[in-house]
Phi, psi and omega in degrees: 000133181263124174255144187252130179269341175227150177212145182233126179262201179295320187216016180216158184235137180241142176229133179256119181279162181293337178276004178087004175268167188230135175247157182207145176221158176111197181300136178218040184297336176248011182083021182290350178257009184273070183249004191296340183263357181291143181219156175058036178274140180238351178205146179228156175213145177238132186270173174061080181276341186277126180267110178205165185297328185267011178237030184293332181261150184213182176216168185226143180238143174227126178270123179273161185290350176263011177087004176264173188229137172257152177213148175212156177108203186301126184225025183301337184244013178080014182292342179262004180277068188243008190294337183265357177292142181223157177058041180268139181242353180197150179227153176214150185227126175255204175267118181071013178207161179226148180229135175243139176263119179280163180294340181269008175087010176253171182242152172233147183232160173215146177100203187268074175222098184260081178217108184290346185297328182303328183291344182264356182278139177224166177057037178281136178242350176202145182222143181213150184237138163264199178301305187228020171222156182239136178234135181232135174261131181263166186300334181271007178084004172270173188226141175240151178213147178211155180116206181300125184234029186302323179249026180065027181289350180255008181277071184240009191289341179266357179289143175214164180066027183273134181255342179196153181226154178214134178248130176253204182300296180231032182209160180227140179241136177235135179260126181266166182294341181263010176084009173262174186232141169244154186210155178211166184104202184296116188295334181297340182267349183225352183306127184110332182294334182293350177262357182292150174223162180056038181271142181242346179201152180227154175213152182227133179250203181298304188233015182211172175218160189224145177229133175263132181264166185297335180268010176088004174267173185229143176239159182211154178217158178108199180290142177227043183303324180257012181081019181291345179260006180275069185243006190290345178261003177289141178223161178054038178272141181239351178202147180228153175217146179238123181257201184302304177219041180208164183226143183233138180229140178255121177280163182296339183266005177093354176280166185233131176247158182203145177221160180114209181294127176235031186294341179243012180078016184291347178266001188276064182253008190300331181271001183280142169220103191280337176203000000 
């Protein structure tokens, strides 16, 4: 199971400190950055990756070390109604919905996600959400997806040997065991990533995707209208996250770098030290 120390939403950024507390910057019109009272958190997720006028509000999830989940932010569709979840080992957040990965390899959902297919999935080891689709990596390295498939972002059924997955707005990225990447969905958002090598982690935003390499450098593909793909001078990176139109990187010393759209202060991580 992959736990995230940083997460990027449509317009906000989340950081998980080594002491289990959570910091947040960026838009908080619905309270999505109100994480200051959270404790004993081991995983974080930020919702709403798509940047559009009707996606201004978002939500944030935090997985506690006792398997329960915290939530704050926009809850018009019940996406923050996760307080009764138990035995959760991973969390993911889309637009208007939340998904939790149970310890038994099944998924639980909250919010506006009407897809019964998730109830049939078993042996899940990782889960990720785009705006309106959910992607799960299974223990045998295969992948399942459900939800909006307008641009074939859910066409992952032939993938195998996958070690990690990331879902963006209209695209899905998969990391293979040999360090290469497979992708599906709107090609404008991932074209070029199929040539990446020595990748150890992937992330997907609204219109771009990001890969962390074995030597701590970062690569990116897709739209860079706001400079969100200008990551090629980053070094000593140990984790990456991709938001609506920005990219976040966690350095080995615990500091956090970010590039791209900063219209809501979502890049203001310069003072952070996560460990």
